[in-house]
N, C-alpha and C positions, 0 to 999 in steps of 0.2 A: 504493500500500500504506500509506503514511504517513497519507493522508487517511482511509482505512478504519479504521486503528488509533485515530485521534483520534475518529472518529464512534462507535466501539464504546466507547471510554473515557467519552465524554460520556453515552452511553446508560446505562452502568453507574452513573454518578454520579446520573443522574435516577432510576433504579430504586431506588437506596439511599435517596435523599431521599424518594421516594414511599412506600417501605415504612415509613420512620420516621414519616411523617405519618399513615399508616393504622394505626399501632400503637394498640391499644385502651388507653384509660385505665382504671386500676383502678376497680372498682365500690365497693370498700371501702378507706378509708384508715385504717390502724391506728396508734394512738398511745396514750399513757397516759390521755388524756381519753376514749378510745373506750369506756370502761366504761359510760358513760351515753349515751343517745340524743342525736343531734344533730338540730336542726330548722333549716329554712330560714327566711329572713326574707321577709316579705311586701313586695312592691314596691308602694309607695304611688302610683307613677306610673301603674300599670295601672288600667284601668276595668273593673269587674266588671259583667257583664250576665247575663241569664237567658233561656234559650229558653222557648217556650210549654210549658205543663205536659203531661205524659204520664200516661195512666192505663193500667196493665197490666190486661188482661182478667180479670174476676172479682174485682177488688180494689176497695176503697173509698178509695183514696188517689191523690192527684195527686203527681207527682214533677216538680220544677222543676230542670233542669240549670243550674248556675252556673259560669261561667268568665270569663276575661279577654277583652275585646274584641280580635279579631284584626286586626292592622294589617299590610298588605303594601306594600312599596315596589318598584315596577318601573320600569326605565329606558325612556325613549322617545327617539326621534331625530326631529329636524325639520331644516329647512334653516337654522334659527338655532342649531343645536347640540343637545346631549343634555340631557335633563331627567328628573326623576323624578315619578312619579304615585303618590299614596297611595291604596290600595284598602282598604276596610273590609269585613270579613265579620261579619255579625251572627248567623250560624249557628255554634253552638259544639258541637253534638252531632248524632248520628244515632240513629235508632230503628228497630228491626226485630226481629221474632220474639222478643219478651219481653226484649230487650237494648238498653241505651243504651250507645253508645260515644262516645269523644272523649278530650280531655285536660281534665278538669273539676276545678275547685277544690273543688266541693262539690255536693251534691244536697240539695234541700229538700223536705219532705214536708208535705202538707196533706190532712186528712181531708175527704171530700166533705161539704158542708154546713157546714163550719167556715171561719172566716177566719184561724185560727191556722196559721202556717207554721213548722216547726221544721227546723233544719239536721241533716244526718247527723253531722257532726263539727264541733268548734270548734277543731281543730288544722290546721296546714298539711297539705295533701294534694294529690295529683294522681291522679284516678280515671280509669282507662282503660276499664273495662267495668263495667256494673251489670246483672246478669242476674236475672230473676225465675224461680224454680223452680216454675212453674205446674203441671207434670206430676205433682208429688208433694204438692201443697198439700192436697188432700182427704184423702189417706191419712195424712199425718203431722199433720193438723189445725193446720198452721202455714203461713203465707205467708212464704217465706224469700227474701231477696235475697243474691246472691253478688257480691263486688266484687274486681277485680284493680286494684291501685293502688300508688302510691309514697308512703310515709309518713315516710321518714327520709332525710336528705341524707347517705347513706353515703359518697359520694366527696368530701364536704366542699368542694364548689365554690360553695356559697351558694344553691343552688336545687334544687328537686325536678324531675326529668325522667327520661327513659328510661335515663339513665346510672347511675341509682341502683338499689337492689335492689327488685324487685317483690314485693308481699305479697298475701295472700289474707285477705279479711274476709267476715263474714256479718252480717246484720241481719234484723229483722222487716220486713214490708212498710211499716210506719209509720216506719222508720228507727231505731226503738228497738232496744236490745240490740246495738248496733254492737260487734262483737267481732273481734279479730285471731286467726286460727286457724293461720297459718303462724308459724314461730319467727323471732325477731329475727335478722337478718343471714343468713337463708337465702333464696336466690332461688327464687321460684315458677317452676316449669317449665310446668306445665299442670294442669288439673283436669277431672274428668268425673263426671257424675251417672249412677248406675246405678239406674234407676227401680224395678226389681223388688225391690231390697233397701233402697230409700230411703237409699242411701249416697252421700256425696259423696267421691270419691277425688281426691287431689292429690299431686303430687311436688314436692320442693324439693331444692336442692343447697346443700351447706355448704362454705365455703372452709376446709377443714381444714388446708391447708398455709399459710394466712395470707399468700398472695402477692397478695391483692387482686383476683384473677381467679377465674372458675369454669372449671375445665378437667377433663381426664380423671383427674387425680390426686385430685380431691375426692370427697366422699361424697354419694351420693343417698339421700334419705329418702322412704319410701313411707308415706302416711297416708290415713286415711279418717275420716269423721264419720257416725255414725248419726243422721240427721235426725229419726227418730221418737222419740229420747230427749228428755227435758226440757231437758238441757243439751247444748252442742255440744262434747262431749269428743272430743279428737283421739286416735285410736288408730293405732299403727304396725303395719305388716305387712311380711313379707319374701318377695317373689315370687322372689328369686334367692338 
């Protein structure tokens, strides 16, 4: 019985330690300096590379995905002991169905027939998806790109990653008119294109209780953009 008691106690300690390790870190750190945006520093030790260019069907632009070279270290065993092997991955993005995915530092745009290449942004960013809205381009007479990305080091850990707040951006197919459409310090949940009305709907959540997390006590915001308008004005609606 004593041995069983000790075993149960040890298991309880392990569970408590495990739970503490798995506690989520806050996505937002609030302090007096949080009135202004925080930016991450660029790691000069990283080596930026570009994938081969991508051309969305029906457009006149090449898109060059840009990110850091991926370096992986894996352990190996031999009769002389263990050692590590460095693997390099020169592929930084994936493309399919009018969408580029990855964790990209930038996208660069080049008009067909031109040698000029322009960046999407000159600020630190981590782009997760870049989607071309081909299905509505003819009706709205615009070729629009939608981006989900991280643009602010909201948790103040010195880098941009999936632990920060995700934002929604739009641009023309040339990369021009790069515009943030989700509100600062609101986490993007998802977005959806309604082709029949040329509307881009999206939801965000706001940390209204300022605890640094997004939970059931926070407020959801429902928004849409009419892509047929000259500007990308964000309108709110209340489905509930």
